[in-house]
All heavy atoms as an XYZ file, in Angstrom:
884
protein
N      48.913     13.834    -37.219
C      48.919     12.829    -36.186
C      47.489     12.382    -35.941
O      46.644     13.188    -35.580
C      49.507     13.435    -34.914
C      49.758     12.444    -33.842
S      50.963     13.153    -32.738
C      50.134     13.019    -31.264
N      47.163     11.115    -36.144
C      45.802     10.634    -35.933
C      45.457     10.581    -34.446
O      46.300     10.340    -33.604
C      45.807      9.249    -36.558
C      47.219      8.823    -36.568
C      48.056     10.075    -36.631
N      44.175     10.826    -34.193
C      43.705     10.774    -32.810
C      43.282      9.359    -32.474
O      42.661      8.673    -33.283
C      42.512     11.723    -32.609
C      42.883     13.155    -32.729
C      42.623     13.868    -33.883
C      43.515     13.788    -31.679
C      42.968     15.193    -33.997
C      43.852     15.129    -31.777
C      43.579     15.833    -32.942
N      43.602      8.958    -31.296
C      43.191      7.638    -30.824
C      42.157      7.814    -29.716
O      42.325      8.646    -28.828
C      44.372      6.854    -30.290
C      45.307      6.416    -31.347
C      46.332      5.524    -30.763
N      47.252      5.123    -31.814
C      48.316      4.404    -31.607
N      48.611      4.016    -30.382
N      49.090      4.069    -32.597
N      41.108      7.039    -29.799
C      40.062      7.073    -28.771
C      40.216      5.822    -27.928
O      40.188      4.703    -28.445
C      38.668      7.137    -29.409
C      38.546      8.396    -30.258
C      37.599      7.084    -28.330
C      37.276      8.495    -31.034
N      40.428      6.038    -26.676
C      40.572      4.927    -25.751
C      39.264      4.742    -24.996
O      38.682      5.708    -24.498
C      41.696      5.179    -24.745
C      43.047      5.226    -25.380
C      43.673      6.433    -25.633
C      43.683      4.052    -25.747
C      44.916      6.477    -26.219
C      44.930      4.091    -26.337
C      45.554      5.307    -26.584
N      38.798      3.528    -24.931
C      37.589      3.228    -24.164
C      37.950      3.168    -22.691
O      38.894      2.480    -22.306
C      36.982      1.913    -24.616
N      37.237      3.914    -21.923
C      37.490      3.912    -20.486
C      37.004      2.603    -19.895
O      35.997      2.039    -20.311
C      36.773      5.080    -19.822
N      37.742      2.129    -18.967
C      37.359      0.876    -18.326
C      36.141      1.124    -17.450
O      36.130      2.025    -16.617
C      38.514      0.342    -17.490
N      35.109      0.346    -17.697
C      33.885      0.483    -16.907
C      33.976     -0.380    -15.661
O      34.484     -1.496    -15.718
C      32.674      0.053    -17.720
C      32.383      0.970    -18.859
C      31.111      0.550    -19.513
N      30.797      1.435    -20.623
C      29.745      1.315    -21.372
N      28.895      0.343    -21.164
N      29.515      2.162    -22.351
N      33.448      0.133    -14.569
C      33.426     -0.714    -13.378
C      32.431     -1.854    -13.560
O      31.483     -1.763    -14.333
C      32.979      0.237    -12.262
C      32.274      1.334    -12.974
C      32.912      1.443    -14.320
N      32.681     -2.912    -12.890
C      31.809     -4.078    -12.995
C      30.425     -3.725    -12.444
O      30.301     -3.131    -11.375
C      32.389     -5.252    -12.228
N      29.396     -4.064    -13.190
C      28.025     -3.783    -12.777
C      27.528     -4.974    -11.969
O      27.521     -6.099    -12.461
C      27.122     -3.538    -13.997
C      25.692     -3.308    -13.558
C      27.637     -2.370    -14.801
N      27.152     -4.701    -10.768
C      26.616     -5.770     -9.929
C      25.113     -5.625     -9.859
O      24.585     -4.524     -9.815
C      27.201     -5.695     -8.503
O      26.892     -4.421     -7.956
C      28.708     -5.891     -8.526
N      24.446     -6.722     -9.883
C      22.986     -6.674     -9.807
C      22.557     -6.581     -8.354
O      23.128     -7.224     -7.481
C      22.380     -7.917    -10.461
O      22.775     -9.057     -9.739
N      21.589     -5.762     -8.135
C      21.047     -5.592     -6.791
C      19.823     -6.470     -6.692
O      18.876     -6.342     -7.469
C      20.674     -4.120     -6.533
C      21.917     -3.241     -6.656
C      20.031     -3.968     -5.171
C      21.607     -1.764     -6.617
N      19.855     -7.375     -5.764
C      18.704     -8.266     -5.619
C      17.723     -7.651     -4.632
O      18.107     -7.177     -3.569
C      19.147     -9.643     -5.140
O      19.743     -9.531     -3.872
N      16.496     -7.654     -5.031
C      15.430     -7.129     -4.178
C      14.501     -8.273     -3.832
O      14.239     -9.144     -4.646
C      14.647     -6.039     -4.895
C      15.479     -4.831     -5.197
C      14.656     -3.782     -5.861
N      15.485     -2.620     -6.150
C      15.119     -1.617     -6.901
N      13.924     -1.606     -7.442
N      15.922     -0.612     -7.115
N      13.982     -8.218     -2.643
C      13.035     -9.234     -2.235
C      11.668     -8.596     -2.082
O      11.536     -7.528     -1.488
C      13.457     -9.885     -0.902
O      13.583     -8.859      0.082
C      14.766    -10.623     -1.050
N      10.700     -9.231     -2.650
C       9.336     -8.757     -2.569
C       8.513     -9.794     -1.820
O       8.677    -10.990     -2.017
C       8.737     -8.533     -3.969
C       9.445     -7.452     -4.741
C      10.397     -7.759     -5.695
C       9.163     -6.118     -4.495
C      11.054     -6.765     -6.389
C       9.812     -5.117     -5.186
C      10.754     -5.438     -6.130
O      11.395     -4.462     -6.829
N       7.616     -9.319     -0.987
C       6.764    -10.218     -0.210
C       5.359    -10.131     -0.775
O       4.787     -9.053     -0.883
C       6.767     -9.839      1.283
C       8.189     -9.950      1.844
C       5.812    -10.709      2.066
C       8.307     -9.487      3.277
N       4.806    -11.274     -1.147
C       3.438    -11.303     -1.650
C       2.469    -11.272     -0.481
O       2.856    -11.418      0.682
C       3.200    -12.565     -2.491
O       3.388    -13.706     -1.648
C       4.158    -12.622     -3.666
N       1.201    -11.097     -0.797
C       0.184    -11.038      0.257
C       0.091    -12.358      1.006
O      -0.096    -12.393      2.218
C      -1.167    -10.675     -0.349
N       0.224    -13.471      0.271
C       0.150    -14.779      0.932
C       1.327    -14.984      1.874
O       1.171    -15.499      2.983
C       0.120    -15.882     -0.121
N       2.511    -14.546      1.451
C       3.684    -14.687      2.307
C       3.590    -13.789      3.533
O       4.009    -14.166      4.615
C       4.950    -14.362      1.521
C       5.281    -15.369      0.449
C       6.430    -14.911     -0.420
O       6.841    -13.735     -0.289
O       6.901    -15.710     -1.231
N       3.032    -12.595      3.366
C       2.931    -11.698      4.505
C       1.935    -12.224      5.535
O       2.095    -12.001      6.726
C       2.519    -10.297      4.064
O       1.204    -10.316      3.542
N       0.910    -12.946      5.072
C      -0.040    -13.543      6.011
C       0.633    -14.653      6.797
O       0.368    -14.839      7.981
C      -1.251    -14.080      5.260
N       1.536    -15.384      6.140
C       2.232    -16.479      6.814
C       3.276    -15.939      7.772
O       3.407    -16.413      8.895
C       2.894    -17.407      5.760
C       3.768    -18.443      6.438
C       1.823    -18.076      4.923
N       4.031    -14.919      7.352
C       5.104    -14.399      8.189
C       4.606    -13.486      9.297
O       5.354    -13.147     10.190
C       6.124    -13.623      7.329
O       5.444    -12.553      6.674
C       6.785    -14.523      6.317
N       3.355    -13.057      9.218
C       2.799    -12.198     10.260
C       3.240    -10.754     10.117
O       3.497    -10.077     11.096
N       3.381    -10.284      8.902
C       3.778     -8.896      8.673
C       2.693     -7.957      9.193
O       1.539     -8.333      9.355
C       4.006     -8.650      7.181
N       3.089     -6.727      9.448
C       2.153     -5.749      9.982
C       1.096     -5.432      8.929
O       1.413     -5.025      7.829
C       2.899     -4.459     10.386
C       1.918     -3.418     10.876
C       3.932     -4.766     11.436
N      -0.144     -5.667      9.278
C      -1.233     -5.355      8.370
C      -1.888     -4.060      8.823
O      -1.947     -3.761     10.001
C      -2.269     -6.487      8.361
C      -1.750     -7.757      7.755
C      -2.828     -8.809      7.639
O      -4.014     -8.448      7.752
O      -2.484     -9.961      7.448
N      -2.369     -3.341      7.879
C      -3.034     -2.093      8.200
C      -3.597     -1.484      6.945
O      -3.590     -2.103      5.884
N      -4.078     -0.291      7.094
C      -4.657      0.381      5.946
C      -4.590      1.886      6.165
O      -4.327      2.364      7.261
C      -6.106     -0.073      5.729
C      -6.966      0.071      6.946
N      -6.994     -0.862      7.935
C      -7.793      1.051      7.349
C      -7.828     -0.476      8.889
N      -8.320      0.691      8.555
N      -4.782      2.599      5.087
C      -4.862      4.048      5.122
C      -6.336      4.439      5.104
O      -7.115      3.901      4.340
C      -4.208      4.678      3.894
C      -2.740      4.373      3.727
C      -2.294      3.594      2.669
C      -1.795      4.886      4.603
C      -0.952      3.330      2.495
C      -0.456      4.626      4.441
C      -0.039      3.847      3.384
O       1.282      3.587      3.217
N      -6.698      5.380      5.949
C      -8.028      5.974      5.893
C      -7.858      7.304      5.169
O      -7.245      8.237      5.685
C      -8.588      6.191      7.297
C      -9.970      6.801      7.310
C     -10.450      6.988      8.738
C     -11.812      7.631      8.772
N     -12.244      7.891     10.153
N      -8.353      7.365      3.941
C      -8.158      8.527      3.082
C      -9.472      9.286      2.984
O     -10.497      8.714      2.621
C      -7.688      8.099      1.672
C      -7.348      9.308      0.843
C      -6.505      7.157      1.763
N      -9.450     10.575      3.293
C     -10.638     11.420      3.254
C     -10.365     12.607      2.347
O      -9.365     13.302      2.514
C     -10.985     11.925      4.667
O     -11.060     10.816      5.551
C     -12.309     12.662      4.669
N     -11.254     12.830      1.392
C     -11.107     13.985      0.502
C     -11.485     15.243      1.262
O     -12.518     15.309      1.912
C     -11.991     13.819     -0.729
C     -11.852     14.931     -1.729
C     -12.737     14.732     -2.944
O     -13.292     13.671     -3.135
N     -12.870     15.762     -3.737
N     -10.620     16.265      1.193
C     -10.866     17.498      1.933
C     -11.068     18.714      1.038
O     -11.521     19.747      1.510
C      -9.689     17.803      2.882
O      -8.491     17.889      2.108
C      -9.555     16.727      3.932
N     -10.716     18.617     -0.245
C     -10.835     19.758     -1.139
C     -11.590     19.386     -2.396
O     -11.660     18.225     -2.782
C      -9.450     20.284     -1.504
C      -8.692     20.685     -0.237
C      -7.556     21.570     -0.470
N      -7.934     22.786     -1.164
C      -7.054     23.656     -1.597
N      -5.775     23.437     -1.436
N      -7.437     24.748     -2.221
N     -12.120     20.390     -3.072
C     -12.916     20.202     -4.278
C     -12.027     19.877     -5.479
O     -10.829     20.164     -5.495
C     -13.711     21.473     -4.561
O     -14.362     21.382     -5.802
N     -12.645     19.296     -6.506
C     -11.931     18.944     -7.725
C     -12.041     20.016     -8.801
O     -11.565     19.814     -9.924
C     -12.473     17.626     -8.278
C     -12.342     16.419     -7.371
C     -12.896     15.190     -8.046
C     -10.910     16.206     -6.990
N     -12.631     21.146     -8.484
C     -12.793     22.214     -9.468
C     -11.417     22.790     -9.794
O     -10.664     23.188     -8.913
C     -13.731     23.314     -8.937
C     -15.109     22.741     -8.681
C     -13.781     24.489     -9.903
C     -16.057     23.699     -8.008
N     -11.089     22.809    -11.081
C      -9.815     23.350    -11.528
C      -8.637     22.404    -11.410
O      -7.504     22.802    -11.621
N      -8.896     21.155    -11.070
C      -7.834     20.162    -10.920
C      -7.617     19.473    -12.266
O      -8.578     19.219    -12.989
C      -8.243     19.140     -9.825
C      -7.250     18.015     -9.712
C      -8.396     19.840     -8.503
N      -6.374     19.156    -12.644
C      -6.133     18.475    -13.911
C      -6.817     17.110    -13.979
O      -7.060     16.464    -12.952
C      -4.612     18.297    -13.938
C      -4.083     19.304    -12.994
C      -5.139     19.528    -11.967
N      -7.124     16.674    -15.199
C      -7.857     15.417    -15.378
C      -7.087     14.209    -14.871
O      -7.679     13.256    -14.366
C      -8.202     15.221    -16.854
C      -9.277     16.152    -17.335
C      -9.659     15.860    -18.765
C     -10.750     16.815    -19.215
N     -11.173     16.572    -20.583
N      -5.761     14.246    -14.978
C      -4.979     13.110    -14.488
C      -5.108     12.969    -12.973
O      -5.180     11.857    -12.455
C      -3.502     13.268    -14.865
O      -3.020     14.521    -14.375
C      -3.324     13.218    -16.367
N      -5.165     14.100    -12.271
C      -5.334     14.059    -10.815
C      -6.722     13.557    -10.453
O      -6.883     12.809     -9.482
C      -5.092     15.455    -10.225
O      -3.823     15.929    -10.668
C      -5.114     15.423     -8.720
N      -7.727     13.933    -11.237
C      -9.091     13.446    -10.990
C      -9.146     11.938    -11.179
O      -9.785     11.224    -10.405
C     -10.088     14.170    -11.909
C     -10.187     15.644    -11.519
C     -11.466     13.515    -11.849
C     -11.018     16.489    -12.446
N      -8.446     11.424    -12.190
C      -8.416      9.974    -12.418
C      -7.771      9.242    -11.254
O      -8.213      8.159    -10.871
C      -7.677      9.665    -13.716
C      -8.453     10.041    -14.952
C      -7.661      9.712    -16.202
C      -8.399     10.141    -17.449
N      -7.634      9.861    -18.669
N      -6.734      9.831    -10.678
C      -6.082      9.211     -9.522
C      -7.038      9.191     -8.335
O      -7.137      8.177     -7.616
C      -4.775      9.955     -9.170
C      -4.192      9.446     -7.872
C      -3.768      9.810    -10.293
N      -7.760     10.283     -8.113
C      -8.737     10.312     -7.011
C      -9.834      9.275     -7.225
O     -10.253      8.611     -6.282
C      -9.360     11.699     -6.892
C      -8.671     12.663     -5.937
C      -9.319     14.019     -6.005
C      -8.685     12.156     -4.535
N     -10.309      9.137     -8.472
C     -11.343      8.138     -8.760
C     -10.817      6.735     -8.510
O     -11.539      5.861     -8.027
C     -11.811      8.260    -10.214
C     -12.462      9.576    -10.545
C     -13.891      9.616    -10.140
C     -14.502     10.919    -10.642
N     -15.839     11.102    -10.181
N      -9.544      6.493     -8.841
C      -8.977      5.164     -8.616
C      -8.822      4.855     -7.128
O      -8.822      3.694     -6.726
C      -7.635      5.027     -9.319
O      -6.656      5.811     -8.683
N      -8.702      5.900     -6.312
C      -8.680      5.704     -4.860
C     -10.081      5.492     -4.288
O     -10.224      5.098     -3.144
C      -8.052      6.913     -4.176
C      -6.535      7.012     -4.198
C      -6.089      8.369     -3.690
C      -5.918      5.914     -3.371
N     -11.115      5.764     -5.087
C     -12.485      5.618     -4.608
C     -13.063      6.923     -4.100
O     -14.105      6.934     -3.449
N     -12.402      8.026     -4.394
C     -12.858      9.346     -3.945
C     -13.390     10.126     -5.130
O     -13.459      9.627     -6.239
C     -11.699     10.099     -3.291
C     -11.130      9.462     -2.038
C      -9.845     10.142     -1.651
C     -12.127      9.542     -0.912
N     -13.775     11.367     -4.888
C     -14.203     12.236     -5.966
C     -15.689     12.508     -5.989
O     -16.154     13.348     -6.733
N     -16.460     11.812     -5.182
C     -17.910     12.031     -5.186
C     -18.334     13.007     -4.109
O     -19.069     13.949     -4.363
C     -18.629     10.703     -5.002
C     -18.415      9.776     -6.175
C     -19.265      8.568     -6.082
N     -20.647      8.974     -5.910
C     -21.646      8.135     -5.787
N     -21.412      6.851     -5.819
N     -22.877      8.557     -5.636
N     -17.881     12.768     -2.892
C     -18.283     13.630     -1.776
C     -17.053     14.016     -0.969
O     -16.186     13.180     -0.700
C     -19.251     12.903     -0.853
C     -20.629     12.706     -1.415
C     -21.533     12.133     -0.349
C     -22.948     12.012     -0.855
N     -23.837     11.466      0.160
N     -17.008     15.254     -0.571
C     -15.937     15.704      0.301
C     -16.265     15.245      1.720
O     -17.382     15.391      2.193
C     -15.794     17.237      0.238
C     -15.337     17.634     -1.159
C     -14.828     17.745      1.290
C     -15.267     19.121     -1.376
N     -15.291     14.668      2.390
C     -15.481     14.220      3.764
C     -15.836     12.757      3.901
O     -15.936     12.253      5.014
N     -16.029     12.039      2.797
C     -16.361     10.616      2.857
C     -15.071      9.804      2.836
O     -14.312      9.879      1.883
C     -17.233     10.230      1.670
C     -17.708      8.812      1.718
C     -18.635      8.525      0.554
N     -18.363      7.181      0.103
C     -17.726      6.865     -1.003
N     -17.291      7.796     -1.801
N     -17.513      5.620     -1.316
N     -14.792      9.007      3.874
C     -13.523      8.271      3.904
C     -13.588      6.975      3.096
O     -14.654      6.376      2.939
C     -13.332      7.963      5.387
C     -14.721      7.876      5.915
C     -15.531      8.872      5.122
N     -12.442      6.578      2.581
C     -12.266      5.261      1.970
C     -11.042      4.629      2.614
O     -10.198      5.313      3.185
C     -12.086      5.336      0.438
C     -13.334      5.851     -0.227
C     -10.887      6.158      0.067
N     -10.960      3.316      2.534
C      -9.859      2.584      3.137
C      -9.042      1.921      2.038
O      -9.586      1.244      1.180
C     -10.387      1.543      4.126
C     -11.107      2.171      5.284
C     -12.473      2.368      5.235
C     -10.419      2.575      6.396
C     -13.141      2.968      6.291
C     -11.077      3.154      7.458
C     -12.435      3.362      7.409
N      -7.730      2.137      2.075
C      -6.812      1.564      1.109
C      -5.782      0.727      1.859
O      -5.346      1.094      2.949
C      -6.083      2.667      0.322
C      -6.989      3.495     -0.550
C      -7.508      2.708     -1.735
O      -6.854      1.821     -2.252
N      -8.707      3.039     -2.157
N      -5.372     -0.404      1.292
C      -4.377     -1.242      1.974
C      -2.999     -0.595      1.964
O      -2.717      0.277      1.147
C      -4.385     -2.533      1.147
C      -4.812     -2.084     -0.204
C      -5.799     -0.972      0.017
N      -2.146     -1.038      2.882
C      -0.766     -0.574      2.889
C      -0.024     -1.279      1.767
O       0.313     -2.450      1.880
C      -0.089     -0.919      4.217
C      -0.427      0.024      5.308
N      -0.145     -0.246      6.610
C      -1.001      1.239      5.313
C      -0.533      0.752      7.373
N      -1.065      1.671      6.606
N       0.196     -0.588      0.672
C       1.049     -1.109     -0.390
C       1.606      0.062     -1.174
O       1.217      1.220     -0.977
C       0.299     -2.102     -1.299
C      -0.919     -1.519     -1.952
O      -1.017     -0.314     -2.167
N      -1.877     -2.361     -2.272
N       2.535     -0.236     -2.064
C       3.225      0.823     -2.795
C       2.290      1.560     -3.750
O       2.422      2.772     -3.938
C       4.399      0.232     -3.562
N       1.344      0.845     -4.359
C       0.436      1.482     -5.311
C      -0.445      2.520     -4.618
O      -0.599      3.650     -5.110
C      -0.424      0.432     -5.994
N      -1.009      2.164     -3.486
C      -1.863      3.098     -2.755
C      -1.052      4.290     -2.250
O      -1.509      5.430     -2.304
C      -2.552      2.390     -1.592
N       0.164      4.037     -1.785
C       1.004      5.126     -1.283
C       1.362      6.096     -2.407
O       1.358      7.317     -2.210
C       2.270      4.565     -0.653
N       1.629      5.582     -3.606
C       1.943      6.450     -4.732
C       0.761      7.298     -5.152
O       0.910      8.486     -5.473
N      -0.430      6.709     -5.133
C      -1.637      7.464     -5.484
C      -1.900      8.573     -4.463
O      -2.266      9.689     -4.819
C      -2.841      6.530     -5.556
C      -2.801      5.574     -6.717
C      -3.968      4.612     -6.634
C      -3.868      3.526     -7.677
N      -4.978      2.568     -7.567
N      -1.698      8.238     -3.199
C      -1.927      9.227     -2.142
C      -0.939     10.376     -2.265
O      -1.294     11.545     -2.094
C      -1.861      8.552     -0.756
C      -3.065      7.625     -0.573
C      -1.802      9.579      0.350
C      -2.972      6.715      0.614
N       0.315     10.072     -2.591
C       1.304     11.132     -2.772
C       0.963     12.029     -3.949
O       1.257     13.221     -3.936
C       2.697     10.529     -2.965
C       3.372     10.031     -1.698
C       4.681      9.350     -2.041
C       3.617     11.178     -0.741
N       0.333     11.469     -4.969
C      -0.044     12.252     -6.142
C      -1.109     13.296     -5.800
O      -1.129     14.378     -6.370
C      -0.544     11.303     -7.228
C      -1.086     11.939     -8.463
C      -0.006     12.383     -9.395
C      -0.636     12.929    -10.661
N       0.313     13.453    -11.579
N      -2.006     12.977     -4.861
C      -3.129     13.867     -4.531
C      -3.056     14.357     -3.085
O      -4.070     14.637     -2.469
C      -4.481     13.163     -4.794
C      -4.656     12.868     -6.252
C      -4.594     11.889     -3.979
N      -1.849     14.476     -2.549
C      -1.689     14.801     -1.124
C      -2.268     16.157     -0.730
O      -2.611     16.369      0.415
C      -0.221     14.722     -0.733
C       0.675     15.706     -1.441
C       2.125     15.503     -1.053
C       3.031     16.409     -1.834
N       3.283     15.959     -3.175
N      -2.421     17.076     -1.697
C      -2.981     18.387     -1.373
C      -4.493     18.352     -1.245
O      -5.090     19.279     -0.714
C      -2.616     19.402     -2.462
C      -1.137     19.642     -2.621
C      -0.476     18.637     -3.543
O      -1.208     17.838     -4.177
O       0.762     18.632     -3.609
N      -5.125     17.292     -1.738
C      -6.587     17.220     -1.762
C      -7.171     16.292     -0.709
O      -8.386     16.240     -0.548
C      -7.053     16.745     -3.146
C      -6.574     17.561     -4.341
C      -6.975     16.875     -5.624
C      -7.140     18.960     -4.274
N      -6.328     15.519     -0.027
C      -6.833     14.502      0.886
C      -6.180     14.618      2.264
O      -5.140     15.244      2.431
C      -6.585     13.077      0.329
C      -7.330     12.855     -0.959
C      -5.112     12.804      0.153
N      -6.834     13.971      3.231
C      -6.280     13.800      4.574
C      -6.102     12.304      4.772
O      -7.008     11.515      4.467
C      -7.243     14.364      5.625
C      -6.754     14.180      7.050
C      -7.738     14.750      8.043
C      -8.882     13.774      8.210
N      -9.789     14.087      9.290
N      -4.949     11.881      5.266
C      -4.634     10.463      5.388
C      -4.359     10.133      6.844
O      -3.631     10.846      7.532
C      -3.401     10.101      4.534
C      -3.109      8.617      4.636
C      -3.612     10.501      3.096
N      -4.959      9.035      7.303
C      -4.692      8.520      8.643
C      -4.186      7.096      8.494
O      -4.715      6.315      7.712
C      -5.960      8.524      9.495
C      -6.527      9.909      9.745
C      -7.841      9.842     10.485
O      -7.953      9.043     11.436
O      -8.762     10.565     10.100
N      -3.169      6.758      9.256
C      -2.608      5.419      9.234
C      -3.329      4.575     10.275
O      -3.283      4.887     11.462
C      -1.111      5.486      9.522
C      -0.406      4.198      9.228
O      -0.963      3.322      8.588
N       0.822      4.093      9.680
N      -4.012      3.520      9.845
C      -4.805      2.688     10.743
C      -4.183      1.298     10.798
O      -3.625      0.826      9.819
C      -6.245      2.581     10.252
C      -6.895      3.907      9.897
S      -7.250      4.914     11.314
C      -8.778      4.232     11.822
N      -4.296      0.659     11.942
C      -3.829     -0.719     12.074
C      -5.025     -1.621     12.344
O      -6.086     -1.155     12.769
C      -2.813     -0.851     13.221
O      -3.431     -0.397     14.421
C      -1.572     -0.039     12.947
N      -4.843     -2.886     12.080
C      -5.916     -3.840     12.303
C      -6.818     -3.942     11.102
O      -6.555     -3.383     10.042
N      -7.912     -4.678     11.243
C      -8.823     -4.864     10.104
C      -9.625     -3.597      9.801
O      -9.760     -2.711     10.646
C      -9.744     -5.995     10.566
C      -9.733     -5.881     12.052
C      -8.356     -5.415     12.423
N     -10.155     -3.552      8.588
C     -10.990     -2.424      8.185
C     -12.314     -2.515      8.930
O     -12.939     -3.573      8.968
C     -11.229     -2.445      6.668
C      -9.902     -2.240      5.946
C     -12.228     -1.374      6.246
C      -9.985     -2.368      4.458
N     -12.776     -1.437      9.568
C     -14.049     -1.498     10.298
C     -15.212     -1.734      9.341
O     -15.174     -1.311      8.189
C     -14.147     -0.126     10.962
C     -13.224      0.747     10.201
C     -12.154     -0.122      9.650
N     -16.259     -2.431      9.803
C     -17.381     -2.729      8.919
C     -18.093     -1.487      8.399
O     -18.617     -1.491      7.298
C     -18.310     -3.583      9.773
C     -17.848     -3.439     11.170
C     -16.429     -2.989     11.132
N     -18.107     -0.403      9.167
C     -18.763      0.805      8.681
C     -17.961      1.453      7.553
O     -18.456      2.349      6.888
C     -19.013      1.817      9.795
C     -17.771      2.381     10.427
C     -17.303      1.597     11.625
O     -17.710      0.460     11.838
N     -16.437      2.189     12.424
N     -16.747      0.988      7.301
C     -15.953      1.526      6.215
C     -16.495      1.161      4.853
O     -16.255      1.845      3.880
N     -17.236      0.070      4.769
C     -17.775     -0.366      3.492
C     -19.202      0.107      3.269
O     -19.728     -0.009      2.182
C     -17.741     -1.884      3.396
C     -16.351     -2.424      3.308
C     -15.819     -3.167      4.333
C     -15.567     -2.177      2.199
C     -14.545     -3.669      4.246
C     -14.294     -2.671      2.100
C     -13.779     -3.414      3.128
N     -19.855      0.615      4.308
C     -21.244      1.028      4.169
C     -21.334      2.404      3.528
O     -20.542      3.292      3.801
C     -21.922      1.066      5.535
C     -22.038     -0.300      6.171
C     -22.638     -0.205      7.566
O     -22.877      0.877      8.059
N     -22.872     -1.344      8.175
N     -22.308      2.549      2.663
C     -22.575      3.855      2.065
C     -23.448      4.632      3.045
O     -24.418      4.099      3.583
C     -23.322      3.704      0.743
C     -22.595      2.895     -0.266
C     -21.597      3.748     -0.965
N     -20.901      2.963     -1.975
C     -19.906      3.414     -2.648
N     -19.466      4.616     -2.435
N     -19.313      2.672     -3.547
N     -23.087      5.863      3.261
C     -23.874      6.670      4.181
C     -24.877      7.497      3.383
O     -24.559      8.039      2.337
C     -22.972      7.609      4.993
O     -22.221      8.401      4.096
C     -22.023      6.816      5.871
N     -26.081      7.556      3.871
C     -27.132      8.363      3.252
C     -27.714      9.294      4.297
O     -27.785      8.962      5.473
C     -28.257      7.483      2.724
C     -27.915      6.735      1.481
C     -29.143      6.089      0.939
N     -28.885      5.546     -0.379
C     -29.790      4.936     -1.098
N     -31.008      4.768     -0.637
N     -29.487      4.476     -2.284
N     -28.143     10.426      3.843
C     -28.807     11.358      4.740
C     -30.186     10.809      5.087
O     -30.796     10.069      4.308
C     -28.933     12.724      4.078
N     -30.678     11.172      6.251
C     -32.010     10.725      6.637
C     -33.047     11.403      5.767
O     -32.855     12.536      5.308
C     -32.286     11.048      8.115
O     -32.152     12.446      8.297
C     -31.313     10.308      9.013
N     -34.145     10.717      5.523
C     -35.194     11.248      4.653
C     -35.954     12.400      5.297
O     -36.532     13.222      4.608
C     -36.185     10.142      4.300
C     -35.574      9.032      3.497
C     -36.603      7.948      3.242
C     -36.015      6.785      2.505
N     -36.983      5.707      2.314
N     -35.974     12.446      6.603
C     -36.717     13.495      7.274
C     -38.100     13.026      7.693
O     -38.841     13.741      8.343
N     -38.458     11.815      7.281
C     -39.744     11.254      7.678
C     -39.578      9.746      7.804
O     -38.598      9.161      7.353
C     -40.841     11.583      6.660
C     -40.568     11.035      5.277
C     -41.014      9.770      4.920
C     -39.876     11.772      4.333
C     -40.754      9.261      3.663
C     -39.628     11.287      3.079
C     -40.070     10.025      2.745
O     -39.816      9.524      1.506
N     -40.561      9.126      8.456
C     -40.525      7.692      8.643
C     -41.877      7.119      8.255
O     -42.918      7.634      8.666
C     -40.227      7.366     10.104
C     -40.095      5.901     10.398
C     -39.723      5.675     11.849
C     -39.603      4.193     12.110
N     -39.273      3.935     13.523
N     -41.874      6.054      7.449
C     -43.115      5.421      7.037
C     -43.545      4.471      8.162
O     -42.828      3.544      8.497
C     -42.936      4.654      5.707
C     -44.211      3.951      5.323
C     -42.478      5.588      4.617
N     -44.739      4.719      8.723
C     -45.219      3.935      9.855
C     -46.058      2.758      9.367
O     -45.898      1.635      9.802
C     -46.020      4.805     10.828
C     -46.560      3.985     11.989
C     -45.156      5.936     11.325
N     -46.968      2.987      8.481
C     -47.833      1.937      7.983
C     -48.461      2.335      6.648
O     -48.275      3.462      6.173
N     -49.170      1.396      6.054
C     -49.795      1.679      4.770
C     -51.238      2.117      4.991
O     -51.931      1.630      5.870
C     -49.795      0.443      3.880
C     -48.417      0.026      3.463
C     -48.498     -1.161      2.529
C     -47.129     -1.596      2.071
N     -47.193     -2.745      1.174
N     -51.661      3.039      4.170
C     -53.051      3.453      4.214
C     -53.807      2.729      3.129
O     -53.375      2.714      1.966
C     -53.183      4.964      4.013
C     -52.602      5.766      5.147
S     -52.789      7.514      4.933
C     -54.540      7.689      4.906
N     -54.896      2.092      3.451
C     -55.681      1.361      2.453
C     -57.003      2.040      2.236
O     -57.641      2.601      2.997
C     -55.876     -0.098      2.872
C     -54.508     -0.753      2.949
C     -56.761     -0.819      1.885
C     -54.522     -2.196      3.308
């Protein structure tokens, strides 16, 4: 007796439509703007190279305790989740503060008053 293979009826596949909002549209619609303040809290010693690359792409990896600001988007959130054990994240609203872009340097310990001739 030959075997017959019957194809099971598949349910109809419906497409799920997703809507994405671009940056220009979010500025027009007044979407909530904000950013993440990401601060590195742990050393990179013994961390895999892929994790180090993710930290570098976030702008971290040079100094522990130096914050960087990342916009609220899916890419930044995914990077932060990848390195969540090494960083501290704060959710900030409003524009990025101007001191967020400044590089901080330690004081020299002396001040040049004038030139000696």
